[in-house]
C-alpha positions in Angstrom: 55.2 -1.3 37.0 52.2 1.0 36.5 53.3 2.0 33.0 53.6 -1.7 32.0 50.1 -2.4 33.2 48.7 0.5 31.3 50.6 -0.5 28.1 49.3 -4.1 28.3 45.7 -2.8 28.9 46.0 -0.4 25.9 47.3 -3.2 23.6 44.5 -5.6 24.7 41.9 -2.9 24.1 43.3 -2.1 20.7 43.1 -5.8 19.7 39.6 -6.2 21.0 38.5 -3.1 19.0 40.2 -4.5 15.8 38.5 -7.9 16.2 35.1 -6.3 16.9 35.5 -4.1 13.8 36.4 -7.0 11.6 33.4 -9.0 12.8 31.1 -6.1 12.4 31.9 -6.0 8.6 30.0 -9.2 8.1 26.2 -9.3 7.9 24.8 -12.1 10.1 21.5 -13.9 9.3 18.3 -12.2 10.4 16.4 -15.5 10.1 17.6 -19.0 10.8 15.7 -22.2 10.5 16.2 -25.8 9.2 17.7 -28.8 10.9 19.2 -31.9 9.4 19.2 -34.9 11.8 20.9 -38.2 11.2 19.8 -40.2 14.1 21.2 -43.7 15.1 22.8 -44.0 11.6 26.2 -45.8 11.5 26.3 -45.7 15.3 26.3 -41.9 15.6 23.7 -39.2 16.1 24.5 -36.1 14.1 22.5 -32.8 14.1 23.1 -29.7 12.0 21.0 -26.7 13.1 20.3 -23.5 11.1 20.7 -25.0 7.6 18.5 -22.3 6.1 19.4 -18.7 6.6 18.2 -15.3 5.3 20.3 -12.2 5.3 19.5 -8.5 4.8 21.6 -6.9 2.1 25.0 -5.7 3.3 26.9 -2.7 2.0 30.1 -4.7 2.0 28.5 -7.7 0.3 30.1 -9.9 3.0 28.1 -12.4 5.2 28.6 -14.8 8.0 26.5 -17.9 8.3 26.7 -19.8 11.6 25.4 -23.3 12.1 25.5 -25.5 15.2 26.7 -29.1 14.8 26.2 -31.8 17.5 27.7 -35.3 17.4 27.2 -38.2 19.8 27.8 -41.9 19.7 24.8 -44.1 20.1 26.4 -46.5 22.6 29.4 -45.8 24.9 31.6 -48.7 23.7 31.2 -47.9 19.9 34.0 -46.1 18.0 33.4 -42.8 16.3 35.9 -40.1 15.0 35.2 -36.9 13.0 37.7 -36.7 10.2 36.9 -33.5 8.3 34.1 -31.1 7.2 34.2 -29.5 3.8 31.9 -27.1 1.9 31.2 -27.2 -1.9 28.8 -25.5 -4.2 29.8 -21.9 -3.4 32.8 -19.7 -3.2 33.6 -18.8 0.4 36.3 -16.7 2.0 36.9 -19.0 5.0 35.3 -21.6 7.2 35.9 -21.9 11.0 34.8 -24.8 13.2 35.1 -23.9 16.9 33.7 -25.6 20.1 30.4 -24.2 21.1 30.4 -22.1 24.3 28.1 -24.6 26.1 30.2 -27.6 25.1 32.0 -29.1 28.0 34.3 -31.3 25.9 35.9 -28.3 24.2 37.6 -30.4 21.5 39.0 -29.3 18.2 37.0 -30.7 15.3 39.4 -32.6 13.0 40.2 -35.9 14.5 37.8 -35.6 17.4 37.0 -38.9 18.9 33.4 -38.9 20.3 33.4 -39.6 24.0 31.7 -41.6 26.7 32.1 -41.6 30.4 30.9 -44.1 33.0 29.0 -45.9 30.2 27.1 -42.8 29.1 27.7 -41.1 25.7 28.7 -37.5 25.8 27.5 -35.1 23.1 30.0 -32.7 21.6 28.9 -29.4 19.9 30.7 -27.0 17.5 29.9 -23.8 15.7 30.5 -23.8 12.0 31.1 -20.3 10.6 31.1 -19.7 6.8 32.3 -16.3 5.7 31.2 -15.5 2.1 30.4 -12.8 -0.4 27.2 -12.5 -2.3 25.0 -10.1 -4.2 21.5 -9.0 -3.1 18.8 -11.2 -4.5 21.0 -14.3 -4.5 20.2 -17.7 -3.1 23.2 -20.0 -2.6 22.7 -23.8 -2.1 26.1 -25.1 -0.9 26.6 -28.6 0.6 28.5 -29.4 3.7 30.1 -32.8 3.6 31.0 -34.5 6.9 33.7 -37.2 6.7 33.6 -39.5 9.8 34.6 -43.0 10.8 32.4 -45.2 12.9 31.9 -48.8 13.9 31.4 -51.3 16.7 35.2 -51.2 17.3 38.0 -49.3 15.7 39.2 -52.3 13.7 35.7 -52.8 12.3 35.0 -49.1 11.6 34.3 -47.7 8.2 34.8 -44.2 6.8 31.6 -42.5 5.8 30.4 -39.3 4.2 27.2 -37.3 5.0 26.0 -34.5 2.8 24.1 -31.6 4.4 22.3 -29.2 2.0 22.3 -25.5 3.0 20.2 -22.6 1.7 21.6 -19.1 2.2 19.4 -16.3 0.8 20.4 -12.7 0.5 17.3 -10.5 0.2 16.8 -7.9 -2.5 17.8 -4.3 -1.7 
């Protein structure tokens, strides 16, 4: 029994070390600013934080941009669903969308129906992570496109697109 516990602990430690090493290879932003707010438009409040980021040069040339996205219906009985989020205007290695640590809803992003409880709208929050490669002295200007559906009721809802401009700057060496 003792050997099994030690084996499980060793495997868990090895996995954590591998994940930490993989994450350490990506340079994260040293400066973050910029917010795009779409308030009370199409019955949904949408906020994207950290839309402008500046990175120090990385030896590997690999970077990680992390944005915070918050969505909330404007009235509890309205209908709102997040369909998809895409990124265009730059090559990127991968994009992750995960619930923010302080989000109590803990919903996956695609197909998320915005919630209300006891007549009160509940905000949901996600972290958007863009992993990309770039050369020092480069400024990238990609666009995130949010695809969502909203309306007074589901039968009267319309699909909509919202473009969010980003600015990702890699400083000179």
